[in-house]
C-alpha positions in Angstrom: 0.0 0.0 0.0 1.4 3.4 -1.0 1.8 6.0 1.7 0.3 9.4 1.0 2.4 12.3 2.2 0.8 15.7 2.6 3.5 18.3 3.4 0.8 20.7 4.5 0.4 18.8 7.8 3.9 18.8 9.3 4.9 15.2 9.5 4.6 14.8 5.8 7.2 17.5 5.4 9.4 15.9 8.0 9.2 12.6 6.0 10.1 14.4 2.8 13.0 16.1 4.6 14.2 12.8 6.1 14.0 11.2 2.7 16.1 14.0 1.2 18.7 13.6 4.0 18.9 9.8 3.3 19.5 10.5 -0.4 22.1 13.2 0.4 24.0 10.7 2.6 23.7 7.9 0.1 21.5 5.7 2.3 18.9 3.4 0.7 16.4 3.7 3.6 15.1 6.4 5.8 16.1 5.7 9.4 15.6 7.4 12.7 18.8 9.4 12.3 17.3 11.0 9.1 14.1 11.8 10.9 15.9 13.4 13.8 18.0 15.5 11.3 14.8 16.5 9.5 13.2 17.5 12.8 16.3 19.6 13.7 16.7 21.2 10.3 14.3 24.0 11.1 15.9 26.1 13.8 12.5 27.5 14.8 10.8 24.1 15.1 9.4 23.0 18.4 11.8 20.1 18.4 14.9 22.1 17.8 13.9 24.7 20.4 13.0 22.0 23.0 16.4 20.4 22.6 18.2 23.7 22.4 19.7 22.5 19.2 20.5 25.3 16.7 23.4 23.9 14.8 22.3 21.3 12.4 25.7 20.7 10.7 27.0 19.4 14.1 24.0 17.0 14.2 24.9 15.8 10.7 28.5 15.1 11.6 27.5 13.1 14.7 24.9 11.2 12.7 27.5 10.3 10.1 30.1 9.3 12.7 27.6 7.0 14.4 26.5 5.5 11.1 30.1 4.8 10.1 30.9 3.1 13.4 27.7 1.0 13.2 28.6 -0.2 9.7 32.1 -1.1 10.7 30.9 -3.1 13.7 28.2 -5.0 11.7 
């Protein structure tokens, strides 16, 4: 069954952003790391403000580092 995504309602846009992040990193699937990065991408989002996270490039570096370590250990 196909999933309908409506960017107008927030989570649809988060999924689209997470998918774009996965493509940018060369990953074949959207994972939780991509979703977290998508949630943090907008500095004014509730998620970013709640976590006090305002520097997305740092999140991308950490996410990439964790992914590389996980791949090496697997």
